C-alpha positions as CSV (number, residue, x, y, z in Angstrom):
1,X,64.3,13.9,-11.1
2,X,61.8,16.6,-10.0
3,X,64.8,19.3,-9.5
4,X,65.4,19.0,-12.9
5,X,62.4,19.6,-14.1
6,X,61.8,22.7,-11.7
7,X,65.2,23.6,-13.6
8,X,63.7,23.7,-17.3
9,X,60.9,25.5,-16.1
10,X,62.8,28.4,-14.5
11,X,64.9,28.7,-17.7
12,X,61.8,28.9,-19.3
13,X,60.0,31.3,-17.4
14,X,63.4,33.6,-17.4
15,X,63.2,33.4,-21.2
16,X,60.1,34.9,-21.6
17,X,59.3,37.3,-18.3
18,X,58.3,39.4,-20.4
19,X,55.6,37.5,-22.0
20,X,54.5,36.5,-18.8
21,X,53.9,39.5,-17.0
22,X,51.9,40.6,-20.0
23,X,49.8,37.5,-19.9
24,X,49.4,37.9,-16.0
25,X,48.4,41.5,-16.3
26,X,45.8,41.0,-19.3
27,X,44.4,38.0,-17.0
28,X,44.0,40.1,-14.1
29,X,42.3,43.2,-16.0
30,X,39.8,40.5,-17.5
31,X,39.0,39.0,-13.8
32,X,38.6,42.8,-12.2
33,X,36.4,44.2,-15.4
34,X,34.2,40.7,-14.8
35,X,33.7,40.5,-11.3
36,X,33.0,44.6,-11.9
37,X,30.4,43.3,-13.8
38,X,28.9,40.5,-11.4
39,X,28.9,43.6,-8.9
40,X,26.9,46.1,-11.1
41,X,24.4,43.6,-11.8
42,X,23.7,42.8,-8.4
43,X,23.6,46.5,-7.0
44,X,20.0,47.2,-7.3
45,X,19.5,50.1,-9.8
46,X,18.4,53.7,-7.7
47,X,16.4,56.4,-9.4
48,X,18.4,59.4,-9.7
49,X,18.3,62.4,-8.1
50,X,16.5,65.2,-9.0
51,X,17.3,68.7,-7.1
52,X,14.4,71.1,-7.5
53,X,14.0,74.5,-5.6
54,X,10.2,75.2,-5.1
55,X,8.8,78.2,-6.6
56,X,8.3,80.8,-4.4
57,X,5.3,83.1,-5.8
58,X,3.9,85.9,-3.6
59,X,-0.1,84.3,-3.5
60,X,-1.4,87.6,-2.3
61,X,-0.8,88.9,-5.4
62,X,-2.8,86.2,-7.5
63,X,-6.2,87.2,-8.2
64,X,-9.3,85.3,-7.0
65,X,-10.2,84.0,-9.8
66,X,-6.8,82.0,-10.9
67,X,-7.0,80.9,-7.7
68,X,-10.7,78.9,-8.0
69,X,-9.7,78.0,-10.9
70,X,-6.8,76.1,-8.8
71,X,-7.1,72.6,-6.7
72,X,-10.3,74.0,-4.7
73,X,-9.7,73.6,-1.5
74,X,-5.8,73.8,-2.4
75,X,-6.5,77.3,-3.5
76,X,-8.7,78.1,-0.3
77,X,-5.8,76.8,2.2
78,X,-3.3,79.4,0.1
79,X,-5.9,82.6,0.2
80,X,-5.9,81.8,3.8
81,X,-2.2,81.3,4.6
82,X,-1.9,84.5,2.5
83,X,-4.2,86.3,4.3
84,X,-2.7,84.9,7.5
85,X,0.7,85.8,6.6
86,X,3.4,84.8,4.7
87,X,5.9,83.2,7.6
88,X,4.5,81.6,11.4
89,X,6.1,81.1,14.7
90,X,4.5,79.3,17.9
91,X,2.9,81.2,20.5
92,X,5.1,79.4,22.8
93,X,8.4,79.3,20.4
94,X,11.7,81.4,19.8
95,X,11.7,80.6,15.8
96,X,9.7,81.0,12.6
97,X,8.8,79.1,9.8
98,X,7.7,79.5,6.3
99,X,4.2,77.7,5.8
100,X,5.0,74.8,4.3
101,X,8.2,73.9,6.2
102,X,8.5,70.9,8.6
103,X,8.2,72.7,11.9
104,X,5.3,74.8,11.1
105,X,3.4,71.8,10.2
106,X,3.8,70.6,13.7
107,X,2.4,73.6,15.8
108,X,-1.3,73.3,16.5
109,X,-3.7,76.0,14.8
110,X,-4.8,77.8,18.2
111,X,-0.6,77.8,18.5
112,X,0.0,79.8,15.5
113,X,1.0,83.2,15.4
114,X,1.4,84.9,11.9
115,X,3.8,87.5,10.4
116,X,3.8,89.0,7.3
117,X,7.4,90.1,6.8
118,X,10.8,88.2,8.2
119,X,11.7,92.0,10.1
120,X,8.4,91.8,11.8
121,X,8.7,88.4,13.3
122,X,12.5,89.0,14.1
123,X,11.6,92.4,15.9
124,X,9.6,90.5,18.3
125,X,12.3,88.2,18.9
126,X,12.1,85.0,16.5
127,X,15.0,83.5,14.7
128,X,14.5,82.2,11.6
129,X,14.5,77.8,11.9
130,X,17.0,76.1,11.2
131,X,15.3,73.3,9.7
132,X,13.6,75.5,7.0
133,X,15.0,75.9,3.6
134,X,14.6,79.5,2.1
135,X,14.8,81.7,5.4
């Protein structure tokens, strides 16, 4: 009895092999689309990454009035940096940094040495810091 039904099903499936294949493909595509949709809903959305490059300006070229109009204490700090130099290193170190680099911010005030140019720093035996973009 069961063998008889199996033969009937096999005969029916054999006649409609192409139709069953297309139906299986449509079903699997739908299942995959649903799964990807659910996955995208579960994943938290992340803010887009913005790549910006810092504006490098010659602070010494700014006149005193435009610096004073700025952010008060920030303008005074920028003017002090400009007066001291454009690159800085540590007295006991071998690398020079830009003032806003992470390595430069860890140097104690009493250990800072300022240079006006890259050439001046390199002439004194300092090398560009590897973790400071822009050098």
